[in-house]
N, C-alpha and C positions, 0 to 999 in steps of 0.2 A: 440615763447617761449623766456623767458627772458635770459636763459643761452646761447642762440644762438645769442644774439644781436651782431651785427658786431662791430668790433673795429673801432674807428675813428682816434684819434690822440694819439701819445705816451704820451703827456702831460696830456691828459684827463684821462688816466687810471693810471698814475704814483702814485697818492695818494692812490688808491685802492691797488696797489701792495705793496706800503710801509706799508699800514695798515695791510695787511695780513702777512707780514714778512715771506716770503718763507724760509723754512729750520728751522724755530724756532717754528712753530706751530705743536706740536706733538699730539694734541687732536684727530685728525682723526686716528692716529696710535693706540691710546688708544681704540677708537671705534672699529677698526678692530680687535684688540687683544681680546676685550670683546666678539665680535661675534664669533671668533674662539674658545674662551673659552667655550661658551655655547654649541657649537658643540662637543668639546672634552668631556664635562661633560656628554653627552649622551652615550658615548661609554660603560662605565661600567654598565649603566642601561639596555642596550639592552638584555643581557642574563638573567636578574633577574626579570625584571618588569612583572607583571601579564599580561596575554593575554586578550585582548578584544575578546569576542566570534566572532566578525566580522572577526578577523584575521584568525580563523579556517575556517570560511565560505569561505573567499576568497582563502585561501590556498587549500581547498578542491576543489573548482571550477576550479582552475588552474590545479590541479592534474587530475581532470576528463578530461580536455582538453588534457593533456599530454597522457591520456589513450585512446584518440581517440573519445571521446564523444562530441556531439554538444550541446553547451549551449542552454537552453530554450526548446529544443526538447527532449534531453535525460536526462536532469536534470533541476531542477528549479533554475533560477537566475533572478534577476530583476535589474541588473547593466549591462550597455553596456560592450562589451566583450574585448576591447583592452588590458586591464590590464591582463586578464587571458591568452591571447595569448602571451603577453610579458613575463609573469612569467613562463609559462609552459615549455619552452625549458630548463630551468635551472634544471629541475628534472633529466636530464640525468647525472648530477653529484652526485645525492643522491639516495640511495635505501630506500626511506622513508617508504615503506610498508613492509620492511624486518627487519630493525634494528632500535631500539629506538634512538640510538646515531645519526644515519643518519637523522632521522626525526627531531630531535632536531636541528641538524646543519642546516637543510634547513630552519626551522623557524627563526633561527638567521640570516641566509643569507637573507631571505625575509625582515627582519627588516633592515639589512645593506643596501639592495637595496633602501629601503625607505629613509634611511639617505642620500644616494648619490643623490637621486632625490630631496631631501629637500635642500641639498647644492646648487644644480643647480637652484632651485626655488629662493633661497635667492640671488644668484648671479644675476639672471635676475631682481629681485627687485632693487638691487643696480644700475644696468644699467638703469632701468627705471627712478629712482630718479635722476641719473646724467644727463640723456637725457632731462628730464622734467625741472629740476631746476639747480642743481649743484652737485658736487661730495659729499659734506657734507650731503646733503639731502639723496642721495642714500645710503651712508654708515650708517647713523643714522637709516634710514628706515629698512635696513637689520638687524641691531642690535635689533631694536624694534620687528621686526617680529620673529626672532629666539628665543626671550625671552618670547613671549606670551605663557601662560600656555596651552591654547587650541591648539595652533600651535605645541607646544612641544609634547603634548600628542598624537595627532592624526597623526602627521607626523613620529612618531616613530613606527607606526604600519604597518602591512601588509594590505593595502587597496588601491583600485583604485584611490582614491582622490590624492595620492601622485604622481601618474603618470599624472593625469589631470592637476595638479597645474603648472608645468613648461610650458606645452602647453598653458594654459590660460594666464600666464604671458607673454609668448612669443608673444601671440596675441596682448596684450596691448602694448608691446614694438614696434612691427611692426606698429601698428596704430599710436602711437605717432610719429614715424619717418615719416609716411605718412602724418600726419597732419602738420609736420614741413616743412622746406624748402627743397623740393625735387628738384634736378637739372633738372628734366624733367617729363613730364606727364607719360611716359611709366614706369619710375622708381616708381613714386607715385602709379600707378595702381598695380605694382608688389608687393609693400609693403602691400597694402590692400589685395591683393590675398593671400600673405603669412600669414597675420593676420587671414584671414578666414580659411585657412588650419589648422593653429594652434588651433583655437577655435573649429573647427570641430573635430580635433583629441581629444581635451579635452572632448568634449561631447561624443565621442565614448569610452572614458575611464570611464566616469560616467555621466549619464544623468542629474545629479544635475547642471552641467554646463549650462544647458539650461536657468537657472535663470540669467545668465549673460546677456542674449540677450536683455530683455526689456530696461534696463538702457543704455546699450552700443549703441543699435540702436537709442535710443532717442538722445544720444549725437551726433551720426553721422547725425541724422536728423537736429539738430540745425546747424551743420557745413554746411550742404547743403543749409538750408534756409538763412543763412547769406552769401551766395556766392556772392551777388552783391557787388562789390568793389566800392571804391570811384571813381568817374568819370564815373560811369555807365559802368563798364567793361573795362576801359582803363587801361593800365599798369601803375603802380605807378611810379611817377617821381623819377629820380635818380640824384644825385649830385656828381660830381667828377668822376675820372677815375674808381674808384672801385664801384661806385654806392651805397656807404654805407649810406651817409647822406640823410635823408628823405625817405629812402626805407628800410622797415623792412626785406627784403629778401637779404641775404648776397650775393647771386650770381646775383642780379639784375633782376631776373625773376619775372614775375607777379604772384600774388596769383591765384590759380585755380578758374575758373569761374564755373557757375552752371552746365554746361554740364560735365566738367571734374570731378567735385565732385560727380555727379550722377554716372558716369562711375566707379569711384573709389569705391563708395559704392556698386555698382553691382559686382565689382571684389571681394569685401569682401564677399558678399552673395554667389557668385559662389564658392569661396574657402571654405566657411562654409559648403556647401552642399556636396562637393566631398567626404570627408571621410565617411559620413553617407550613401551616395548612393553606394559607393564601398562596404562598409560593408554589407548593405542590399543585394546587388547583390551576395556577397559571400554566404550569408545564403540562398538566393533564389536558388542558384545552388544546395545546399544540402537539399533543401525542408524544410527549417526552417525559412523562412521569416515571416510567419504568427506569429509564436511563438516569433520571435525577436521583432516584433512590439507590440504584446499584453503584453508580460512580461515586456518590458522596458518602455513602454509609457502608454498604456491603463490601465494596472494594477496599476501602480504607481499613475496615475491620480485619481484613486478611493480609494486610501489608506485611511483607516478609523481611525487608531489609532492616538491619539493626544499626543504630548509631549511638555510641556511648560517649564519644569524646567531648560532645557539646556540654554535657553536665560538668565535666572537669573544667572547661573553659569558663563556664558560668561561675563555678566556685572560686576559681582563681581571680576573676575580675571583680567579684562582688562580695568577697568574704567579710570585709569589715561591716558592711550593712547587714549581711546575713547574721553575724554574731549579735549585733544590736537588736535585730528583729527577733532573735531567739529569746533574748531577755525581755523584749516587749511582749511577746506571746505569753511568757511565764507570768508577767504582771497581769495580763488580761485574765488568765485562768485563776490566779490567786484572788483577784478582785471579785470574780464571779462566784467563787466558792465562799469567800468570807463575807461578802456584802449582804446586808439584810435586803437591800433592793438590788437585784441582779441587773447588770447591764448586758442585754442580749446583743447589742451591736458589735461589741468587741468579740464576743464569742462567735458570732456569725462570720466575722473576718477571719478569725483563727481557723474555724472549721473549714471554711472555703479554701484557705491556704493549704491545710493538710490534705484536702481532697485533691488539689492541684498537684501537690508534691507526689502523692501516690500515683496520679495519672502520668506524670513525667517519667516515673520509674517503670511504669507498665508499657507506655507507648514505645514500640520498637524504634521508630525513627523520630526521636524528640530533638528537632533542630532548635537553634537558638531562638527562633520566633515563638516557640512554645513557652518560653520563660517570660514573655510579655504579660501573660495572665498572672504570674506569680508576683512580679516585681512591684506593682502598685501596693499590694497588701504588705509585702515585705518592707517597703519603704514607710508605710504608715505605722507599722509596728516598731520599726527602728526609730522613727520620729517620736513615738510615745516613750520609748525607752530613754532616749536622750533628754526629753522633757522631764521625765521622772528624775533623772540624775541631776539635772539643773536645779530642780526644786529642792534638792538637798543642800544646795549652797545658799549663801546670803543673797538677798535680792539685788544688792548693788553690783555684785560681781557676775550675775547670771548672763548679762549681755556679752561680757568679755569671754566667759567660758563657752558660750554658744559659738562665737566667732572662732575661738581657738579650736573647738571640736570640729567645725566644718572644714577648716584648712587641711588637716591630715586626711579626712574622709574624701577630699576632692583630689587627692594625688593620683589615684588610679584613673578616675575619669579624665583628668587633664592629660595624662600620658596617652590614653587611648585616643583622645581628641587630636593630639599631635601626630600619632601614627596614621590617622585617617588621611592626612595630607599626602602621605607617601604612596598610597594605593590609588593609582590613577587609571582612568578609563580610555586613554588615548588609543591604545591598540584595539579595543572593542569598537570605538567609534570609527576608526579607520576601516575596519572590516564591514561595519554597517554601511558606510559610505560606498565601499566597493560593490556590495550587493545591490544597493539601490541604483548605482550608476550603470551597472552592467546587466540589469534585468528590467523588464517592464512590469507595471503594476499587476498585470494578469498572469505573469509567469509563476509557475509552481516552484517552490523552493523546499528542499528537504533538509531539515536541520536536526542536529543531535541535541546538545544542551548548551551551546554557546550563544544562541539567541540571534544569530545573524539574519535569520528569516523572519524577524519579529513583525515586519509590515509587508509581508508577501504571503499570498495564499499557500497553505501548507500542502504537501504532497501525500501525507500519511495522516490517517485519523488521529494517531498519536503524534501530534505536531511537535512534541518534545519527547526525547528519549534519554533518560539518565539511568544510572545503574539500579536505582530503586525500582523504576518502572520496568526495566528490562527483566527483573526477577519475576514480574507479574505477567509478562506477555507469554502466551502459549505459543508453542512451536507452530501450531496450525495457523494462528493469526499472522505470524511472521511469514510463513510460506505462502499464504494467500496474497500478501502484499508483494512478495517477490515475484509471484506469478503475474501480477498486474504490471509490475515494472518490466519484466521480460517480454510480455506480450505487447507492450506499448500502450496499454489502456491508461496508464499513468506515466506521464513524461515530465519529470522535473527538469527545469531549465538549469538548475544549480543544486549541488549537494555539498553541504558543509560536513566534510568527512572527519568527524572527531572520533575519539576513542569509544564513545557510546554507540555510534553507528557501526563501528567496526565489530562491536560485540554482537551485532545481528548475525554474524557468521561468515564463513568463507564464500558461500554462494553470493551473498550481497556484495562482498569485496570484489569478487571476480566480475560481477556485472558492472560495477562502477569503473573498474580499471579497463574494461573492454569498451564501454560506450562513452566514457568521460575523460577529460584531460584537465590537468591542473598545473599551474605555474608555481604554486607555493606548497603543494602537498596538503592543503586544507580545503580550499574552494575548488570544486570540480565542476566544469562546464561541459555540457553535452557537446561531443566532438563536432557534429555538423553545424552547431550554433556558436562554437567558441570563436572568439576574436581577440 
């Protein structure tokens, strides 16, 4: 990697140091302050921004785990479980099913936890950029990332993707370190093992992270295939006491050969499997392994609903960074092809990104949170491209050019930030208050997709029903539930009658209008219990 190129002589690098003028270039301070500013601007939005229904879904799932229920077996979920088990212990601080104020505070806490995880993710991106190229690339990539509208919107929410993101980026960081100059084979293997553990943990937070694997494994395969060094496996020659001249490895060690690279790759695969195997074993002990596999992997593989407009929104809100990243990716490819000493870190990032892009095009329901996996690499490549362009200018004007480049690139993020203040959650919180005030903690609530029953026991195994899930429900499953409603075996105290529940059919609608009454046409209370 270029940033790790060994120093040779003092005279050789004197002009570079003079050109950078240490102590007089404050542009990176500006970049860092802008990044912090974007994070601080999130704080007043946390309590007022409208809730994505996904947030209520994930909060309810974590609450069910806190209540001792087993995901997939006792209630429906189709996300891997680590986020719910991470979030559930915090319910000990909140009486969410007793008081509206406590329920609201937990929702704000959940968003605050997402903010903390997002800060961690951005810090790891900065470290990746610094490791891969230089400090400027890392800091600029961090600013680009925190400012992207899709990243801003989705990482502000209660969702498992924000837990998976730092794990995923940690895997990239460990891999880049492993692909670099490791002092010894054992340390290289350990870094690949750590990378596998991190990515395995990300997959156990959300199975969407599986889409990282095709491109990432392709990059590792290229690294293995190019294992034959110059001189047919001989150590590279060294010159001088330090072994710097003529040797790309600062410590004078040889590049890893085919066997070493294969073993490192196997260490990565081993680490990748460990979190999943342990999680599966934990569910097997509780007799829920079958549901764990079917809900998380088999069901999602058969998902029927198609969503395409999110890609257009992503392109509209991030097109400047996407164009820069395209240029950055081309730089990586050209450097890899032309360089006598190939940098596999950049190639790994590009191949991972290409695999993720292919995955987004293949996934039927690629919502905005799917793009969280792409954006860190996109921003790293964009930062590399900007750094390359800056290097073409004179050293004394680079700080000014950097500041001037960042201002127009921040226009779309600032506009999106301003728009976030207009989407308020007052109506959603009012409905949550009404549900908690008019029902007891043990009362069953049937909800569609508005999330009003987030802290109440659900009446249906599918505690949320939206149009995507409705396409997956068999008529037999729905009829069996309607039989239970009509026989009285299941008696919801309240039904939030939204358009998704109406899609269950006329039989369900007749049952609700016969046995329930509503004041607002949305919240229906059982007639004999209505007040």
